[in-house]
SEFIBA-458382 format. One record per residue (C-alpha): residue in one letter; x, y, z. Coordinates in nm, 4 decimals, always signed. Each point is the difference from the previous one (the first is absolute). Last residue first. Example, Ala and Ser with C-alpha at 12.3 -4.5 7.8 and 13.67 -1.06 7.14 Angstrom:
! residues 2
{res=S | x=+1.3670 | y=-0.1060 | z=+0.7140} .
{res=A | x=-0.1370 | y=-0.3440 | z=+0.0660} .
END
This chain:
! residues 120
{res=S | x=+8.5438 | y=+10.6219 | z=+10.7033} .
{res=L | x=+0.2786 | y=+0.0519 | z=+0.2492} .
{res=A | x=+0.1711 | y=+0.2912 | z=-0.1704} .
{res=A | x=-0.3246 | y=+0.1995 | z=-0.0012} .
{res=D | x=-0.0292 | y=-0.0610 | z=+0.3740} .
{res=G | x=+0.3009 | y=+0.2153 | z=+0.0776} .
{res=D | x=+0.2187 | y=+0.1250 | z=-0.2843} .
{res=A | x=+0.2839 | y=+0.0658 | z=+0.2445} .
{res=I | x=+0.0309 | y=-0.3746 | z=+0.0557} .
{res=S | x=+0.1161 | y=-0.0263 | z=-0.3593} .
{res=A | x=-0.0898 | y=-0.3315 | z=-0.1521} .
{res=M | x=+0.2579 | y=-0.2624 | z=+0.0840} .
{res=A | x=-0.1293 | y=-0.3109 | z=-0.1751} .
{res=G | x=+0.0496 | y=+0.1791 | z=-0.3307} .
{res=D | x=+0.1272 | y=-0.3148 | z=-0.1658} .
{res=A | x=+0.3522 | y=+0.1215 | z=-0.0649} .
{res=T | x=+0.0425 | y=+0.1642 | z=+0.3422} .
{res=A | x=-0.1121 | y=-0.2975 | z=+0.2028} .
{res=L | x=+0.1719 | y=-0.2546 | z=-0.2216} .
{res=M | x=+0.3313 | y=+0.1851 | z=+0.0190} .
{res=C | x=-0.0427 | y=+0.0402 | z=+0.3749} .
{res=V | x=-0.0469 | y=-0.3758 | z=+0.0432} .
{res=G | x=+0.3108 | y=-0.0582 | z=-0.2130} .
{res=A | x=+0.1916 | y=+0.2491 | z=+0.2168} .
{res=L | x=-0.1058 | y=-0.2083 | z=+0.3002} .
{res=R | x=+0.1335 | y=-0.3141 | z=-0.1675} .
{res=L | x=+0.3278 | y=+0.1684 | z=-0.0972} .
{res=W | x=+0.0497 | y=+0.1416 | z=+0.3494} .
{res=V | x=-0.0658 | y=-0.3394 | z=+0.1607} .
{res=W | x=+0.2217 | y=-0.1850 | z=-0.2491} .
{res=D | x=+0.2970 | y=+0.2295 | z=+0.0566} .
{res=H | x=+0.0854 | y=+0.3367 | z=-0.1467} .
{res=G | x=+0.3073 | y=+0.1788 | z=+0.1237} .
{res=G | x=+0.0672 | y=+0.2101 | z=+0.3035} .
{res=G | x=+0.2378 | y=-0.0663 | z=+0.2889} .
{res=P | x=-0.2783 | y=-0.1128 | z=+0.2308} .
{res=R | x=-0.2569 | y=-0.1415 | z=-0.2346} .
{res=R | x=-0.2689 | y=+0.2319 | z=-0.1259} .
{res=V | x=-0.3682 | y=-0.0151 | z=+0.0922} .
{res=N | x=+0.0507 | y=+0.0360 | z=+0.3719} .
{res=D | x=-0.0292 | y=-0.2048 | z=+0.3170} .
{res=R | x=+0.1539 | y=-0.3254 | z=-0.1178} .
{res=G | x=+0.0732 | y=-0.2432 | z=+0.2833} .
{res=H | x=-0.1544 | y=-0.3176 | z=-0.1403} .
{res=D | x=-0.3434 | y=+0.0663 | z=+0.1498} .
{res=R | x=+0.0222 | y=+0.3457 | z=-0.1631} .
{res=A | x=+0.0497 | y=-0.1642 | z=-0.3403} .
{res=V | x=-0.3019 | y=-0.2236 | z=+0.0648} .
{res=D | x=-0.2116 | y=+0.3009 | z=+0.0947} .
{res=E | x=+0.1222 | y=+0.2032 | z=-0.2986} .
{res=I | x=-0.0935 | y=-0.2760 | z=-0.2454} .
{res=G | x=-0.3418 | y=-0.0390 | z=+0.1644} .
{res=R | x=-0.0606 | y=+0.3760 | z=-0.0102} .
{res=A | x=+0.0862 | y=-0.0006 | z=-0.3701} .
{res=Y | x=-0.2582 | y=-0.2741 | z=-0.0649} .
{res=D | x=-0.2663 | y=+0.1808 | z=+0.2012} .
{res=A | x=+0.0765 | y=+0.3267 | z=-0.1813} .
{res=L | x=-0.0293 | y=-0.1689 | z=-0.3406} .
{res=E | x=-0.3267 | y=-0.1702 | z=+0.0950} .
{res=A | x=-0.1533 | y=+0.3193 | z=+0.1388} .
{res=P | x=+0.1167 | y=+0.2092 | z=-0.2975} .
{res=G | x=-0.1630 | y=-0.2303 | z=-0.2509} .
{res=L | x=+0.1758 | y=-0.2827 | z=-0.1786} .
{res=G | x=-0.2347 | y=-0.2917 | z=+0.0622} .
{res=A | x=+0.0121 | y=-0.2705 | z=+0.2656} .
{res=N | x=-0.0929 | y=-0.2973 | z=-0.2184} .
{res=G | x=+0.3242 | y=-0.1794 | z=+0.0930} .
{res=L | x=+0.0962 | y=-0.0003 | z=-0.3677} .
{res=V | x=-0.0509 | y=+0.3766 | z=-0.0039} .
{res=L | x=+0.1944 | y=+0.0712 | z=+0.3188} .
{res=I | x=+0.2942 | y=-0.2307 | z=-0.0619} .
{res=D | x=+0.0156 | y=+0.0858 | z=-0.3706} .
{res=R | x=-0.0001 | y=+0.3746 | z=+0.0646} .
{res=V | x=+0.2674 | y=-0.0368 | z=+0.2680} .
{res=A | x=+0.2172 | y=-0.2015 | z=-0.2400} .
{res=A | x=-0.0505 | y=+0.2534 | z=-0.2796} .
{res=A | x=+0.0954 | y=+0.2852 | z=+0.2335} .
{res=H | x=+0.3107 | y=-0.1958 | z=+0.1040} .
{res=Q | x=+0.1008 | y=-0.0403 | z=-0.3650} .
{res=D | x=-0.0610 | y=+0.3722 | z=-0.0601} .
{res=V | x=+0.2199 | y=+0.0833 | z=+0.2997} .
{res=E | x=+0.2833 | y=-0.2078 | z=-0.1487} .
{res=A | x=-0.0434 | y=+0.1588 | z=-0.3441} .
{res=L | x=+0.0005 | y=+0.3486 | z=+0.1495} .
{res=L | x=+0.3210 | y=-0.0834 | z=+0.1859} .
{res=G | x=+0.1632 | y=-0.1190 | z=-0.3219} .
{res=P | x=-0.1110 | y=+0.3124 | z=-0.1864} .
{res=A | x=+0.1672 | y=+0.2212 | z=+0.2626} .
{res=W | x=-0.2391 | y=+0.2147 | z=+0.2004} .
{res=Q | x=-0.0381 | y=+0.3663 | z=-0.0945} .
{res=S | x=-0.3643 | y=-0.0224 | z=-0.1093} .
{res=M | x=-0.0714 | y=-0.1787 | z=+0.3290} .
{res=T | x=+0.1007 | y=+0.3084 | z=+0.2011} .
{res=E | x=-0.3538 | y=+0.0707 | z=+0.1221} .
{res=M | x=-0.0182 | y=-0.3674 | z=+0.1007} .
{res=G | x=+0.2282 | y=+0.0679 | z=+0.2933} .
{res=I | x=-0.0793 | y=-0.3112 | z=+0.2006} .
{res=R | x=-0.1001 | y=+0.2104 | z=+0.3008} .
{res=A | x=-0.2256 | y=+0.2220 | z=-0.2155} .
{res=T | x=-0.1709 | y=-0.2999 | z=-0.1610} .
{res=L | x=-0.0448 | y=-0.1576 | z=+0.3417} .
{res=S | x=-0.1739 | y=+0.3115 | z=+0.1316} .
{res=A | x=-0.2286 | y=+0.0207 | z=-0.3032} .
{res=L | x=-0.0755 | y=-0.3722 | z=+0.0298} .
{res=E | x=-0.0923 | y=+0.0401 | z=+0.3666} .
{res=Q | x=-0.2267 | y=+0.2958 | z=-0.0806} .
{res=R | x=-0.1669 | y=-0.1947 | z=-0.2790} .
{res=A | x=-0.0568 | y=-0.2921 | z=+0.2366} .
{res=R | x=-0.1555 | y=+0.2299 | z=+0.2615} .
{res=T | x=-0.2389 | y=+0.1385 | z=-0.2612} .
{res=T | x=-0.0891 | y=-0.3512 | z=-0.1172} .
{res=H | x=-0.0652 | y=-0.1179 | z=+0.3544} .
{res=R | x=-0.2138 | y=+0.3052 | z=+0.0674} .
{res=R | x=-0.1988 | y=-0.0609 | z=-0.3193} .
{res=S | x=-0.0533 | y=-0.3653 | z=+0.0945} .
{res=P | x=-0.1113 | y=+0.0940 | z=+0.3500} .
{res=L | x=-0.2494 | y=+0.2506 | z=-0.1502} .
{res=W | x=-0.1461 | y=-0.2205 | z=-0.2774} .
{res=N | x=-0.2093 | y=-0.2066 | z=+0.2416} .
{res=M | x=-0.1937 | y=+0.3153 | z=+0.0902} .
END
């Protein structure tokens, strides 16, 4: 039964990534300006390098943990939401969007609706 906690952690991570992806607005990514896409892509590459070079991997659990860390630090500095007051895209938003880009590009966010089949 050692696989059960791991499966639960992965399921929870996928749910967190799905929520973050919705808050970031990744469904509108096709409408983003090329410059914004380039910035998010650079952040995605940085996140990938940090996780891979740190031997953490790029699975949903690692991506969700990284995003949670970014959000925790932002919250410690007075940020309670993904977007800055007044709108715009700052470093925190760009980094979280980079995490979402990795999650969606690499299939880390299998559909929760698919149940166990999505987890295998």
